[in-house]
C-alpha positions, 0 to 999 in steps of 0.5 A, a space after each residue: 245801503 246808500 254808502 254801497 250804491 254810492 261806491 258802486 257809482 264811483 267804481 263805475 266811474 273809474 272804470 268806464 273812462 278805461 274801456 272807452 280809452 281803449 277803443 281807438 287805434 293807438 290808444 295810449 293805455 291799450 293792453 297790445 298797442 302794436 299789431 303782431 305780424 304774422 306772415 309776409 310773402 310773395 305771391 307764387 302760386 295758388 297752392 301756397 297762397 291757399 294754405 298761408 292764408 288758411 294759417 292766417 285765418 285760423 289765427 284770427 279765428 284762435 285769437 278770438 273776442 275782438 281780434 281782427 285780420 289787417 292785410 296790406 297787398 303791393 303791386 310789383 315794379 313791373 306789373 298789370 295795372 289791376 294787379 294790386 286789385 287782382 290780389 286783394 280780389 283773390 283774397 276776398 274769395 278765400 277769406 270770403 267767410 272772415 267778413 268783418 273780421 278782416 281789412 284789406 289795404 291797397 299799399 302801393 308797390 314794391 320791387 315784389 308784390 307781397 302780402 303782409 298778414 297782421 293781427 290786431 288783438 284789440 280796437 285800440 291796437 295800432 293800425 298796420 303801417 304799409 311802406 312802399 319801394 316805388 311810387 306809381 309814376 316809377 312802374 312799368 305797366 305790362 298790359 298798357 305800355 305808354 310813353 312818358 310826357 311831362 306835366 306841362 304837355 299834360 296839361 296843354 292837352 286838356 279839353 275838359 276839366 271836372 270839377 273836383 270836391 272834397 269828400 265828406 269825410 275829407 271835409 270832416 277832418 279839413 283835408 282839403 278845401 278850395 285850392 288843395 292840390 293833389 298829384 295823380 299819375 294817369 295814362 291816356 289813351 290814343 282817343 284822349 281818354 283817361 284809362 289809368 289814374 292813382 294818387 301821387 300824394 296828398 292826404 288819404 282822404 283826398 286820393 281817391 277822389 283825386 283820382 276820380 277826378 283825373 279819370 274824368 278829364 278829356 285830352 286831345 289825343 297826343 300824335 307822336 309823328 301824327 299817330 295818335 299815341 298812349 301817353 303817361 305822366 303826372 297831372 295836378 287835380 285842384 279841389 274847387 270849393 265845396 259845402 261846409 259841413 254844418 255842426 250842431 
């Protein structure tokens, strides 16, 4: 009896690490290490969008278990400034019932604005990558046309600089600290207010905070031929020292 109990204990110890190891993306012994690309298409009509999305959602449902869906969303090279958000919101409305089973990610800009649908079969299945064709400072925004200016001109017009602090997640992985810099593309309106901001580089955990800090900057209006004008360009957001995370 004692031998049987000890044998069972050994089996549990041997079996446990495998299940734990497979619980994170990219685990070495994952049974399905790569995500399955189910579909990719450029939005052309509501009818086609709903049909292809419904098919994708059925694929997730049919896979069952821990299977989840992942969608990379892109804006186009010529687009409205909120195009990625609009396309993401459209998907969220159609796929409302899949809350908790679907991840939607803003991946930047391509020549055309496509959706990429992936199936992640297990928790340890790798997270799909996304490859953009253009940086945000190469995009022509149809709703907020602007005059491009040099970074030095943007810096010379700053009249208020907010404090940029690392997010808790960024501090936890040491992605940012005092002096960390992130380039952010911004659009400034005729009154000196930032109406659009998106990080160009930097650690993923730094980008959103950097964009938020850029939006809080205030500028002296840019005068072109004596008239206040909407301009755009790149500025550096520099993180200030933030409280250390205390760990036990």
